BAKELO-740334 format. One record per residue (C-alpha): x, z, y. Coordinates in steps of 0.05 Angstrom, whole numbers, plus 5000, padded with zeros to 4 digits. Example, Ala and Ser with C-alpha at 12.3 -4.5 7.8 and 13.67 -1.06 7.14 Angstrom:
# residues 2
[[5246 5156 4910]],
[[5273 5143 4979]],
END
This chain:
# residues 136
[[5276 5747 5146]],
[[5198 5715 5156]],
[[5148 5700 5098]],
[[5156 5634 5088]],
[[5116 5611 5023]],
[[5041 5634 5058]],
[[5062 5582 5119]],
[[5083 5532 5088]],
[[5013 5540 5019]],
[[4970 5543 5094]],
[[5007 5476 5114]],
[[5007 5445 5050]],
[[4911 5454 5042]],
[[4904 5428 5119]],
[[4862 5364 5111]],
[[4922 5312 5150]],
[[4975 5331 5115]],
[[4956 5279 5061]],
[[4943 5232 5102]],
[[5003 5250 5161]],
[[5061 5244 5096]],
[[5022 5186 5077]],
[[5035 5159 5148]],
[[5106 5177 5144]],
[[5141 5157 5085]],
[[5103 5080 5093]],
[[5141 5082 5158]],
[[5210 5099 5136]],
[[5193 5049 5075]],
[[5186 4990 5124]],
[[5236 5018 5170]],
[[5282 5001 5106]],
[[5245 4936 5092]],
[[5243 4905 5165]],
[[5324 4911 5142]],
[[5331 4878 5081]],
[[5312 4828 5065]],
[[5267 4822 4999]],
[[5271 4743 4995]],
[[5351 4755 4979]],
[[5374 4792 4911]],
[[5424 4844 4925]],
[[5368 4889 4959]],
[[5337 4960 4927]],
[[5276 4955 4937]],
[[5227 4965 4865]],
[[5212 4924 4805]],
[[5141 4910 4796]],
[[5130 4934 4725]],
[[5079 4890 4699]],
[[5119 4831 4715]],
[[5177 4870 4674]],
[[5131 4879 4608]],
[[5096 4810 4614]],
[[5125 4767 4661]],
[[5078 4748 4689]],
[[5051 4759 4762]],
[[5001 4829 4773]],
[[4952 4825 4839]],
[[4996 4864 4875]],
[[5065 4807 4864]],
[[5090 4773 4933]],
[[5060 4841 4957]],
[[5139 4865 4990]],
[[5148 4800 5020]],
[[5087 4796 5043]],
[[5098 4866 5086]],
[[5163 4835 5102]],
[[5147 4776 5138]],
[[5092 4809 5163]],
[[5136 4848 5195]],
[[5186 4782 5220]],
[[5119 4749 5253]],
[[5127 4689 5193]],
[[5047 4691 5180]],
[[5052 4639 5135]],
[[5098 4658 5091]],
[[5053 4726 5085]],
[[5002 4668 5059]],
[[5049 4643 5005]],
[[5063 4717 4986]],
[[5009 4743 4962]],
[[4938 4721 5003]],
[[4884 4764 4968]],
[[4927 4838 4985]],
[[4946 4803 5061]],
[[4870 4787 5064]],
[[4853 4867 5049]],
[[4908 4893 5078]],
[[4859 4912 5142]],
[[4820 4950 5092]],
[[4866 4987 5071]],
[[4888 5000 5125]],
[[4830 5020 5162]],
[[4819 5063 5099]],
[[4894 5102 5130]],
[[4862 5109 5199]],
[[4806 5132 5180]],
[[4832 5194 5134]],
[[4887 5203 5187]],
[[4827 5213 5236]],
[[4784 5256 5192]],
[[4851 5304 5173]],
[[4869 5316 5240]],
[[4795 5340 5268]],
[[4786 5384 5205]],
[[4749 5361 5157]],
[[4769 5320 5091]],
[[4754 5254 5075]],
[[4752 5213 5006]],
[[4717 5138 5006]],
[[4646 5139 4967]],
[[4657 5072 4937]],
[[4590 5049 4895]],
[[4607 5036 4817]],
[[4585 4956 4831]],
[[4639 4958 4883]],
[[4683 4991 4830]],
[[4672 4929 4790]],
[[4676 4878 4843]],
[[4742 4909 4865]],
[[4770 4904 4795]],
[[4738 4848 4775]],
[[4763 4804 4846]],
[[4829 4828 4810]],
[[4826 4805 4751]],
[[4813 4751 4778]],
[[4865 4734 4825]],
[[4921 4748 4766]],
[[4893 4698 4726]],
[[4892 4654 4779]],
[[4952 4664 4799]],
[[4986 4659 4741]],
[[4963 4590 4727]],
[[4976 4563 4788]],
[[5038 4594 4796]],
END
């Protein structure tokens, strides 16, 4: 019988393994979501723990509904589900693509965000949380 331990360990150390695993997990989740309307009750989709504990909307609340609406070509509904997340989605997709490309080239890649950019992102998330909970 062949020894699989070192082979598995080598596969897990490859730079492309993690981004491709994230891509596959996302595709599986999207496949399930495509046929499951999150606007309707009775589905098996995770609830927001922040909303469960506080009763308030977090910056990502509505992201599942937004993704469902985008997959079904309902851009107006996606905009209403979560505007900030919809605007941030192309940047997140670009980061995923870059991570995959670098991994396939055999290089490890991690985005480097300056402290100013980190503060900006955090401020936008907190600001969006406050605004959407006041308007909702």
